[in-house]
N, C-alpha and C positions, 0 to 999 in steps of 0.2 A: 496506396493511400497518398494522394498529393498533398502539398502544403495548403493548397486551398480547401481541400476536402477536410483536412484536420482543423483548420480555422472555422470551418462550417460546423464541425462537431462542437468545438469549444464555445462558439456563438449560441448554439442550440442548448448547451448545458447552463449557459449563463442566463438563459431565459427561465431556468428553474432556480438557480442559486445566483440571485442579483448580486453584482459587485464583487464577485469571488472568482474573477478570471485567473489570477495567479495560482490559486488553490486548485482550480480545475485543471490547469495546465500541468501542475505538478502531479496530480492524481493520473492524468492520462499519460505522462512521462513515465510514471511507476508501472502502468499497465505495459506500455510498450517495451519497457526494459525487462519485461517477464519477472516483475517482483511482485510483492504483496504490500498492502497499505494499512497502516494503523492510523485511525482517526481518534485523536484525543481531545475532548472537548466537553463542554457542558451540555446537558440534555437540551433538545430543542433548537440545535444550531444547524440542522439540515444534513447530518451525517447520513442517515437512512435515504433521504432525498437524493443525495449525490450518487450513492451506489446504485439505486434503482434506475436513475436517470442514465448513468453511464452504461449499464447493461442494456437498456432499451434503445439507446442511439446507435450502439455498435452491433445490435442484433444477437445478443447472447443471452443464453439461459441464466435464470437468476432464482436464488434461494436465500431465505433468511432464516437464521436461527437466533431465537432469543436465549441468551445464556442466563442460567439460574444455577443456584447452588446444588439442586438436586439432579441437574443434567448429567447423563451418563455418556461415556464414550460410544455406546451403541445408538444413542439418540442421534449421534452426528454421523457415524460411519454406516449404520445399518448392521445387518447380521445375516448369518446362513441359518436357514430354518429347515429342519427335516421334514420331508414329505413322505408320510408312511405309504402312500400309494405307489410312488415311484422308487421308494427307498434310496432316494438321493436328497442331498442338501441343496436348497435353492437360495440364491443370494437376493435378499431384500435390501435394496439400496437406500441408504440415508440421504439427507439433503446435501451431504458433501459432494455428491456426483452431480456437479453442475458446472457452469462456466464461471460465473460471478456469484461468490458466496459472501453474504453479509453475516458476519460473526458479531452481533449486537452485544454490547457490553461484556466482552470476552473475560474481563477480570472479575465478573461476578460468579464464575464457575470454579470448581475445584482444579488444582494443578493436574490431576488424573485425566480430566475432560480436556484441559488446555492442551495436554501432551498429545492427545489424539490427533492434533493438527501437524505436529512435527514432521512426520513422513510425508504427509500430504502436500505440505508447503515446499518442502525441499526436493522431493522426487516426483511430485504429481502422480503419486499412487498411494493406495492404502492397503494394509493387510488385515484381512479379516479370517480368523480361523488360521488355516494352513495355506491360505491362497492370497495372492496379491492381485489387485485390480487397478487398471490404469484409470486415471482421471482425464477429463478432457485436455487437449493440448492448450487451450486458452484459460485454463484454470487460474482464477484470480481471487485472492481472499482480501476483503475489505473488512478489518476488524474495528470495532469502536470500543473506547472505554472512557470513563469519566477521569478528570484529573486527580492527581494524588491527594489534593485537598478534600476530595469526595469519596475518600478511600473505605469509609465504614462499611463493613459486610463485604469486602472484596478480597481478592487473591492476587496481588500483584504479579505480573508476568515475570518469570525468571529471565536472567540476560540470554540464556540459550534460545528462549522463545521470542524475545524482542529482537534477536538477531536475524530472525527469519523474516522480518519485515524490511523491505528495501527502504521504505520511507516511513516517517511519522509526521503528520502534519496536523494543524489546528485551523478550523474554519473561522473562528472568532466571531464577535458580534458584527452585524451588518452595519454599514455606514447609515447616517441619519437619513439620507434621500433613499437608499435602497429600502430601508425598513418602512419608510413612508409609502413607497410603491407596493410594498408587500400588504401593508394594512389597507390600502385602497384597492387592492386587487388589480393593479395596473402592470401591463408588460410582463405578467409572470405565467409560465405554463405549468401544467401539472406534468409530473415525470411520466405518468401513464399515458398521456396524450402526445408525447414526443415521437416523431417519425423515426423509423429504423432507417439508418443511412448506410450501413456497411454490413458485410458478411463476415463471418469468422475467417474465412480464407483471406479476405483483405487485411484483416487485423494481423493474422499470422505472417503475411507478406511484409507488412509494415515492421513487425518485431524482428523479422530476418534482416530487413534493411537497417534498422537501428545498430544491430550487432556489427555492421560493417562500416559504420560511421568512423571516419579516421581520426585517431587521437595521435598526435605528434609525440616525439620523445620529450619535448618541452612539457606538454601536459601530463605525461606519465611522470616525469620527475616532479612536476608540481604536487600531484597526488601523493607521491612517495615522501616529498618533504613535509606534507601535511601529517602523514602517518608517523613519520619519524619524530616530529614535534609533539604529537600527543603521547608518544611512547617514552619520550625523555624529559619533558617538562615536569616540574615538580607539582603543578597544580592538578595533574591528571592521575587518578588513582587507577583508571582503566583507559588504555589508549585504543586507537583504531587497529582492528585485526586485518589479516589479509582478506578475509571476507568483506570487511568494511571498505577497503581500498577497491576491491572489484565492485562493490555496490556504488561507490562514488563514481567510478569511471562509467559504468553501465548507465546510471541515471544522468551523467552528463551528456553521453551520447544521445540518449532519448530527448533530452532538452534541446540539444543542437538540432536534432531531426525535426522537432516541433517548431524550431525557429527558422526552418528552411535551409539548413546548412548540411553538407556532408562531411563536416569536420568540427572538432571541439575547439572551443575558445576558452580562455580562462573564466570569463563571465558565466559560461554554462556550469562550470564547476562550482563558483560562488553562488549561483542561484540555487543549486540543488543541496549544497553542503549543509545548511541547517536541518533539512528534513531527513537526510541520509545520516548525518553524525550525532544529532542530539541523544538519540536513544542508545547509542553505542559507546558513549563517553561517560565518565563519571568524575565529579569534582572531589579532589583530595580533601577539602576543608568544609565545603558547603553542599549538602545534597539537594538536588533540584535546581542547581545553577548551571546546567549543561548549555543553555543558550548563551550565557556569558563566555563559556569556554570557546564556543564556535566563533564568537565575535572576536575573541582574542586570537584565534587562528587566522581569521581573515585579515587582522591588523598585522600580525607579526610574520606571516609566512607569505613571501612573494614569489611569483613565477620568475625563474631565471632567464 
């Protein structure tokens, strides 16, 4: 997948989500880094549209699960059903057996159903009964949830579940001009009408290339200094874990790849840091102020 091809993907997606180039690029970086994406935003901001469009352009299979309080793990994973004629159990696959899975309003289901994702997101396999079943190599979860201020009737994701997401981003309101174009129906394609540009094999090749992007010792030290700052500064009640530093490096490599480079620069780390770190950090004094903590990191920690 060349730089020109990736730019073409971003341009296509921007025809669906007008004026959201940065958020589209971060979402694609998350996929290229083999992570999972959490979209936290108000209803009607285009979260579902983005996930469907991304799967369509990249030629990946797509499933959507609407999470509700009565959803059961079996509704996600499927189950083994006994066939009395063959005297054998047959696997009936649930919607999780796909490449792009939209977990819509994931915080509206119970912790038991939320936990059904843990093994799938970490190991790309699920266990049903006494058997483990592999998920597709390109398995990618895009989960959506409403902000904390809309938390009535929800089950907030625990830290262990949040940590499975490489990035958390918000699409936010469109600009005045972008929303004007939306209302007038100008220059906006439907996600279902987007052309299929790539194969899953091309995507997997790009993911392999991202893993080989060079990160110098200076970049590694920069990331480690960020982690040490979060672990020792009094404003942080929870610092960045080793999994968090790996996530930051992986996302930085993917962003460098999307920018047409085979090496990471400090600006790559700074661009992905808010989406990688905000859901992994906790403010010692003020809950929900994680964005302020990331701004503090960007100000206080410099690359040597």
